[in-house]
C-alpha positions as a printed Julia matrix, in Angstrom:
502×3 Matrix{Float64}:
   8.21  -13.55   27.11
   5.11  -15.1    28.21
   2.96  -12.85   30.31
   3.9    -9.79   28.71
   1.29   -7.29   27.26
   0.05   -7.37   24.89
   0.09  -10.99   24.25
   2.09  -12.31   21.22
   0.45  -14.38   18.68
   1.85  -17.52   17.63
   1.53  -20.11   15.01
   1.89  -23.48   16.99
   0.5   -26.36   14.78
  -0.39  -27.09   11.24
  -2.14  -30.16    9.62
  -2.7   -31.12    6.16
  -4.54  -34.15    4.59
  -4.8   -35.22    0.91
  -7.46  -37.89    0.46
  -6.77  -40.29   -2.63
  -8.94  -43.09   -2.34
  -8.87  -45.73   -5.36
 -12.64  -45.39   -5.63
 -13.19  -41.61   -5.32
 -16.85  -42.15   -4.39
 -15.46  -43.47   -1.12
 -13.49  -40.39   -0.19
 -14.07  -38.54    2.81
 -16.33  -35.32    2.97
 -14.75  -31.84    3.89
 -15.75  -32.07    7.43
 -14.03  -35.2     7.81
 -10.91  -33.67    6.25
 -11.04  -30.85    8.58
 -11.52  -32.94   11.63
  -8.22  -34.81   10.51
  -6.36  -31.98    9.51
  -7.3   -30.5    12.95
  -6.01  -33.45   14.97
  -2.73  -33.5    12.8
  -2.35  -29.78   13.72
  -2.71  -30.59   17.39
  -0.22  -33.35   16.93
   2.26  -30.92   15.12
   1.94  -28.56   18.22
   3.6   -31.19   20.12
   1.18  -31.04   22.86
  -1.26  -33.84   22.12
  -4.93  -33.88   20.82
  -6.2   -32.84   24.23
  -4.96  -29.52   23.09
  -8.14  -29.22   20.91
 -10.18  -29.31   24.06
  -8.76  -25.8    24.96
  -9.73  -24.08   21.94
 -11.73  -21.1    22.26
 -12.32  -20.01   18.92
 -13.08  -22.13   15.74
 -12.93  -20.68   12.26
 -14.34  -22.74    9.32
 -13.1   -21.47    5.96
 -16.09  -21.38    3.5
 -16.65  -24.84    1.63
 -17.66  -24.54   -2.01
 -18.55  -28.08   -2.84
 -21.05  -28.4     0.06
 -23.07  -26.18    1.95
 -22.77  -27.07    5.95
 -24.22  -24.0     7.04
 -22.78  -24.04   10.53
 -19.41  -25.75    9.48
 -17.61  -24.49   12.58
 -20.17  -25.77   14.85
 -20.18  -29.08   13.49
 -16.47  -29.16   13.48
 -16.32  -28.42   17.13
 -18.66  -31.13   18.05
 -16.46  -33.76   16.28
 -13.53  -32.35   17.86
 -14.94  -32.19   21.32
 -14.15  -28.68   21.89
 -16.5   -26.17   23.18
 -15.37  -22.68   21.74
 -16.73  -19.56   22.91
 -16.72  -18.22   19.67
 -17.29  -19.93   16.24
 -16.9   -18.07   12.76
 -18.06  -19.41    9.24
 -16.46  -17.28    6.51
 -17.53  -15.7     3.24
 -16.11  -16.87   -0.27
 -12.65  -15.73   -1.03
  -9.14  -17.32   -1.51
  -7.77  -14.49    0.42
  -9.57  -15.86    3.5
  -7.06  -18.09    5.32
  -4.49  -15.19    5.52
  -7.19  -12.5     6.33
  -8.51  -14.68    9.14
  -4.97  -15.1    10.53
  -4.67  -11.66   10.6
  -8.02  -11.13   12.4
  -7.08  -13.94   14.79
  -3.73  -12.41   15.56
  -5.22   -9.07   16.24
  -7.87  -10.66   18.64
  -4.93  -12.59   20.34
  -2.87   -9.3    20.88
  -5.92   -7.69   22.09
  -6.45  -10.57   24.79
  -9.74  -11.57   23.48
  -8.48  -15.1    21.99
  -6.13  -17.49   23.62
  -6.23  -20.66   21.29
  -7.88  -20.58   18.02
  -8.5   -23.32   15.38
  -8.75  -22.34   11.38
  -9.68  -25.08    9.46
 -11.1   -25.99    5.74
 -11.44  -28.66    3.14
 -12.84  -29.39   -0.19
 -13.78  -32.72   -1.63
 -14.71  -31.94   -5.11
 -13.4   -35.14   -6.46
 -15.7   -37.39   -4.21
 -18.69  -34.95   -4.68
 -18.34  -35.13   -8.46
 -17.73  -38.86   -8.49
 -21.09  -39.5    -6.31
 -22.88  -37.12   -8.76
 -21.73  -39.07  -11.76
 -22.79  -42.27  -10.16
 -26.14  -41.12   -9.62
 -25.74  -40.68   -5.73
 -25.25  -37.04   -4.8
 -23.62  -36.49   -1.48
 -25.88  -36.77    1.74
 -23.43  -34.74    3.97
 -24.69  -33.01    6.98
 -25.8   -29.57    7.15
 -27.0   -27.02   10.02
 -28.58  -23.79    9.96
 -26.49  -20.7    10.75
 -27.26  -18.46   13.56
 -24.95  -15.7    12.9
 -23.58  -13.92    9.75
 -20.99  -15.09    7.8
 -17.7   -13.4     8.47
 -15.88  -11.31    5.78
 -16.52   -9.3     2.54
 -19.42  -11.18    1.06
 -19.98   -8.87   -1.96
 -20.56  -10.24   -5.23
 -17.47   -9.94   -7.31
 -18.88   -9.22  -10.63
 -20.79   -6.06  -12.05
 -24.2    -6.41  -13.99
 -22.26   -4.99  -16.84
 -19.56   -7.96  -16.57
 -22.11  -10.57  -16.3
 -23.91   -9.47  -19.26
 -20.94   -9.99  -21.3
 -19.63  -13.13  -19.71
 -17.11  -12.27  -17.21
 -17.95  -14.7   -14.65
 -15.55  -17.69  -14.54
 -12.23  -17.22  -12.95
 -10.63  -19.32  -15.83
 -12.18  -16.65  -18.27
 -11.3   -13.45  -16.4
  -7.56  -14.21  -15.31
  -6.49  -14.21  -18.83
  -7.72  -10.81  -19.4
  -5.16   -9.59  -16.82
  -2.39  -12.09  -18.45
  -2.56  -10.68  -21.86
  -2.61   -6.89  -20.63
   0.73   -7.89  -18.47
   2.26   -9.37  -21.74
   1.33   -6.28  -23.89
   2.4    -3.73  -21.34
   5.7    -5.2   -21.36
   6.07   -5.56  -25.03
   6.55   -8.95  -25.06
   5.95  -11.11  -28.16
   3.53  -14.0   -27.91
   6.51  -16.57  -28.42
   8.37  -14.95  -25.55
   5.53  -14.79  -23.43
   4.75  -18.68  -24.08
   8.34  -19.43  -22.8
   7.85  -17.32  -19.94
   4.83  -19.14  -18.88
   6.25  -22.6   -19.54
   9.37  -21.66  -17.38
   7.17  -20.49  -14.47
   5.04  -23.49  -14.48
   7.45  -26.09  -14.78
   9.32  -24.66  -11.82
   6.06  -24.61   -9.71
   5.37  -28.47  -10.85
   8.8   -29.38   -9.49
   7.81  -27.86   -6.04
   4.69  -29.86   -6.21
   6.67  -33.01   -7.34
   8.53  -32.84   -3.92
   5.51  -32.17   -1.68
   3.9   -35.28   -0.22
   0.62  -33.27   -0.05
   0.37  -32.0    -3.74
  -2.39  -33.68   -5.76
  -0.21  -33.6    -8.94
   3.35  -34.76   -8.29
   4.42  -36.04  -11.84
   6.63  -32.86  -12.22
   5.48  -32.29  -15.58
   7.93  -30.03  -17.71
   6.95  -26.25  -18.44
   6.83  -27.4   -22.24
   4.21  -30.04  -21.55
   2.16  -27.76  -19.37
   2.36  -25.0   -22.14
   1.5   -27.41  -25.06
  -1.85  -27.75  -26.46
  -3.01  -31.24  -26.74
  -6.08  -33.36  -26.53
  -5.54  -33.85  -22.96
  -4.34  -30.4   -22.31
  -6.85  -28.44  -24.14
  -6.86  -24.44  -24.45
  -9.6   -23.31  -21.84
  -9.0   -19.57  -22.17
  -6.32  -17.88  -24.39
  -3.42  -18.15  -23.35
  -3.94  -20.76  -20.58
  -4.21  -24.47  -21.55
  -5.91  -26.6   -18.98
  -2.66  -27.38  -16.79
  -2.26  -23.61  -16.28
  -5.38  -23.5   -14.35
  -6.2   -24.02  -10.58
  -7.69  -27.62  -10.23
 -10.79  -27.82   -7.85
 -11.3   -31.46   -8.45
  -9.28  -32.37   -5.34
  -9.93  -33.78   -1.77
  -7.82  -31.76    0.6
  -7.95  -30.16    3.81
  -5.68  -27.98    6.12
  -5.92  -26.51    9.71
  -3.84  -24.15   12.05
  -3.69  -23.55   15.69
  -3.0   -20.23   16.72
  -2.15  -19.4    20.47
  -1.02  -16.51   22.62
   2.59  -17.09   23.86
   1.15  -17.23   27.32
  -1.4   -19.97   26.64
   1.19  -21.69   24.54
   3.4   -21.87   27.54
   0.63  -22.8    29.89
  -0.24  -25.68   27.71
   3.18  -27.1    27.49
   3.59  -26.43   23.6
   7.33  -26.77   23.14
   9.19  -23.41   22.12
  10.36  -25.12   18.93
   6.98  -25.46   17.53
   6.39  -21.7    17.92
   6.31  -19.52   14.92
   5.63  -15.96   15.05
   3.25  -13.96   12.83
   5.17  -10.47   12.44
   2.46   -8.62   10.7
  -0.52   -8.69    8.18
  -2.49   -6.63    6.01
  -5.74   -6.71    4.15
  -6.59   -4.68    1.15
  -9.03   -4.66   -1.88
  -8.36   -3.5    -5.16
 -11.25   -1.35   -6.84
 -13.8    -3.71   -6.55
 -14.99   -4.74  -10.24
 -12.81   -5.73  -13.14
 -14.33   -2.84  -15.08
 -13.06   -0.25  -12.75
  -9.35   -1.02  -12.3
  -6.99    1.7   -13.18
  -5.3    -0.82  -15.74
  -4.89   -4.53  -16.31
  -1.13   -4.83  -15.52
  -0.8    -3.57  -11.93
  -2.28   -4.1    -8.49
  -1.62   -0.83   -6.9
  -3.36   -1.87   -3.67
  -1.07   -4.81   -3.17
   1.71   -2.63   -4.11
   0.95    0.02   -1.39
  -0.18   -2.59    1.17
   2.91   -4.71    0.77
   5.19   -1.5     1.38
   3.18   -0.65    4.65
   3.6    -4.39    5.72
   7.24   -4.37    5.34
   7.66   -0.97    6.78
   5.39   -1.84    9.99
   7.49   -5.02   10.56
  10.85   -3.7     9.78
  11.55   -6.53    7.28
  12.84   -5.79    4.03
  12.08   -7.87    0.87
  15.54   -8.93    0.77
  15.32  -10.52    4.29
  12.48  -12.87    2.98
  13.69  -16.15    1.88
  10.53  -18.31    1.46
   7.51  -16.82   -0.55
   4.2   -18.15   -1.34
   2.27  -15.93   -3.87
  -1.42  -17.07   -4.75
  -1.1   -18.92   -7.94
  -4.61  -19.75   -8.94
  -3.36  -18.9   -12.72
   0.14  -17.71  -13.91
  -0.65  -14.09  -13.8
  -1.32  -14.08   -9.98
   2.04  -14.92   -8.62
   4.18  -13.14  -11.31
   2.04   -9.83  -11.03
   2.09   -9.97   -7.22
   5.83  -10.42   -7.47
   6.33   -7.33   -9.73
   4.2    -5.37   -7.36
   6.36   -6.46   -4.42
   9.34   -5.53   -6.4
  10.69   -8.98   -6.77
  12.66   -9.15  -10.19
  11.71  -11.81  -12.92
  15.22  -13.33  -12.6
  14.89  -13.51   -8.7
  16.07  -17.03   -7.66
  13.57  -17.65   -5.11
  10.63  -19.83   -5.68
   7.24  -17.84   -5.58
   5.55  -21.06   -4.07
   6.3   -23.37   -1.11
   3.53  -25.81   -2.01
   3.57  -25.99   -5.91
   0.66  -23.66   -6.53
  -3.13  -24.33   -7.15
  -2.67  -25.86  -10.65
  -0.1   -28.55   -9.49
  -0.55  -28.78   -5.58
  -4.07  -28.5    -5.89
  -6.77  -25.88   -5.48
  -9.14  -26.61   -2.58
 -11.39  -23.81   -3.14
 -11.02  -21.02   -0.56
  -8.62  -22.99    1.65
  -5.46  -23.18   -0.53
  -3.7   -20.58    1.64
  -4.29  -22.62    4.88
  -2.09  -25.28    3.2
   0.43  -22.58    2.24
   0.72  -21.21    5.75
   1.06  -24.82    7.33
   3.87  -25.31    4.73
   5.34  -22.2     5.55
   5.21  -23.03    9.29
   7.37  -26.15    8.35
   9.93  -24.26    6.57
  10.5   -21.65    8.94
  11.03  -24.39   11.77
  13.6   -25.99    9.81
  15.41  -22.69    9.07
  15.58  -20.9    12.13
  15.71  -17.13   12.03
  14.52  -17.12    8.2
  11.37  -14.96    7.33
   8.31  -16.25    4.95
   5.63  -13.91    3.35
   2.15  -15.26    2.32
   0.03  -13.61   -0.27
  -3.57  -14.79   -0.47
  -6.34  -13.34   -2.83
  -9.84  -13.62   -3.68
 -12.34  -13.09   -6.64
 -10.29  -11.29   -9.72
  -7.14  -10.19   -8.19
  -9.71   -8.18   -6.06
  -9.39   -9.16   -2.26
  -5.72   -9.65   -0.62
  -4.17  -10.64    2.5
  -0.66  -10.87    3.26
   1.37  -11.98    6.23
   5.17  -12.1     7.29
   6.4   -14.96    9.53
   9.63  -15.95   11.24
  10.56  -18.59   14.01
  12.27  -15.62   15.84
   9.81  -13.15   18.0
   9.11   -9.65   16.29
  10.88   -6.81   18.2
   8.05   -4.58   17.51
   5.32   -7.17   18.34
   2.7    -8.31   15.85
   1.73   -5.25   13.68
  -1.57   -4.78   11.55
  -0.57   -2.66    8.47
  -4.34   -2.4     7.36
  -6.13    0.83    7.73
  -9.23    2.75    6.66
  -6.76    5.31    5.1
  -5.07    2.43    3.0
  -8.35    1.6     1.45
  -9.51    5.04    0.95
  -6.26    5.86   -0.84
  -7.0     2.6    -3.22
 -10.66    3.54   -3.77
  -9.74    7.19   -4.81
  -7.4     5.94   -7.52
  -8.58    7.43  -10.72
 -10.02    4.94  -13.14
 -11.78    5.22  -16.54
 -15.48    6.2   -16.79
 -17.77    3.33  -18.21
 -19.52    3.49  -21.58
 -22.56    1.13  -21.0
 -23.68    1.28  -24.56
 -20.76    2.2   -26.65
 -20.78    2.9   -30.31
 -18.15    3.65  -32.9
 -14.54    3.5   -33.14
 -12.74    1.72  -30.39
  -9.61    0.04  -29.51
  -8.8    -3.16  -27.32
  -7.4    -2.64  -23.86
  -7.32   -6.5   -23.11
  -9.04   -9.69  -24.22
  -9.39  -13.43  -24.16
 -10.8   -16.16  -26.43
 -12.77  -18.86  -24.62
 -12.47  -22.38  -25.91
 -15.01  -25.09  -25.72
 -14.74  -28.65  -24.54
 -14.05  -29.81  -28.04
 -11.03  -27.53  -27.89
 -12.29  -24.98  -30.69
 -12.44  -21.43  -29.97
 -16.0   -20.56  -29.14
 -16.5   -16.78  -27.96
 -14.26  -13.76  -27.15
 -14.46  -11.21  -24.39
 -12.88   -7.6   -24.96
 -12.3    -5.04  -22.39
 -11.61   -1.62  -24.66
 -11.63    2.02  -24.89
 -14.4     4.06  -27.04
 -13.12    7.16  -28.86
 -14.02    9.46  -25.96
 -11.56    7.15  -23.85
 -14.34    5.62  -21.76
 -13.97    2.01  -21.16
 -16.28   -0.63  -22.37
 -17.05   -4.33  -21.85
 -17.94   -6.23  -25.18
 -18.17   -9.76  -26.67
 -16.31  -10.63  -30.09
 -18.29  -11.8   -33.2
 -19.24  -15.49  -33.27
 -16.87  -16.26  -35.96
 -14.46  -19.05  -35.28
 -12.13  -17.83  -38.04
 -11.86  -14.5   -36.57
 -11.35  -15.79  -32.85
  -8.69  -18.35  -34.02
  -6.91  -15.47  -35.8
  -6.84  -13.34  -32.83
  -4.66  -15.9   -31.12
  -2.05  -15.9   -33.64
  -1.05  -12.12  -33.18
  -1.08   -9.6   -30.36
  -4.6    -7.96  -30.08
  -4.17   -5.35  -27.22
  -4.08   -1.84  -29.08
  -6.16   -3.34  -32.05
  -8.74   -0.99  -33.47
 -12.22   -1.89  -34.73
 -15.72   -0.86  -33.98
 -17.97   -1.39  -31.04
 -21.88   -1.55  -31.33
 -24.86   -2.2   -28.61
 -28.15   -3.3   -28.45
 -30.31   -4.84  -25.72
 -28.21   -8.17  -25.6
 -24.97   -6.13  -24.8
 -21.99   -4.76  -26.84
 -20.04   -6.5   -29.54
 -16.35   -5.5   -30.8
 -15.8    -6.11  -34.15
 -12.07   -6.26  -35.09
 -12.54   -6.21  -38.99
């Protein structure tokens, strides 16, 4: 009840906008999309747009397509609010859920009464303006405070040296390792990917905010064509998160006392029951393996224990889906079987709903709020991630109040447990006999195999990172048969290491 101590955090409003002008150069900039999404969130709360004047905290999710600097300050001015606290975040797709966890903790501690979280991207318009020879002239303002969040670089020097940089070329490393760990054939694996992708595309088809609503079949998404070229084996273009969108979303969070005082109807209240944040071992080269996420597995267990919710109680899921490996591996770590009838997304996922940079999960949470309002008493779980299955945020939600109050399951002990997990030593300049642990083949814009990346084990079991030979015939052949476990030789020089499978 309002007035109890500690205050109960609530999600009271969610707003989304998808901007599709016939001429993309006329699209709105991200700040305008954030403004509109915030006003829609206020309307959604049922208390009118004057609600925004009462906001005491504004959080702007990092924008990739334009550096606004102090985006939170610029947004506050547009909305006519005078927040006591403004946060601008670091890069990471985990950010929306991690920010919600932080704001909930601040509300429960009595330090925040009403907060706005907003973000947007307008890559479609930004790139169209660039092609037209008129780069965006969107506003910017210098920051007066550090960015909020974990801003560490996601790649080591060794990884960068060997081409481990672009997410579209790194996530396939996990995908191929996951296939091999389960003893799956290439054909069965392709079928699995097609089935998952087709299911996500059907969800996007029925979502009015989705960017791609054609409901493409899984077979079409999995088939390589001129319009659906291979990006990095085994993912054709339509299995990749699509940044080229104009989308914005915003959330309003309040304490139960403030929500009641401002006249927000009870039927609009959705309760965050608990949250947790954790990171895997930071660099890809240091992971225990490439077919599990022990940090997510442990964190999810602690979250469900803290909230008293079982996985079977959760009806609605949105597991971050930048690439097909992400939701499937997250589901496995949560203990969700492959044949579970529950959809792993409420939006349609980043390759089909759209991938608005760091802000996708703001859309997911806003969509989850709608689902939970329409099915009173049900539970939802949102998982968001950043970098390369690295930074994770999870949250449990319901339209019913949590008997234990809001609970944060993250801790220094949890992160220390993850950091202490054993992992292989690294061979910086490996030589001699070696074995592939995982790999991918990267294709050029002409669709041809252009280069390859291998993570493997030397004869002494140390892990190494290497390129493959610049031989199109070798690269193409490596896509036709399983390569995990293949033996070869590795050599190194000043330019880096090369694994030769011949």
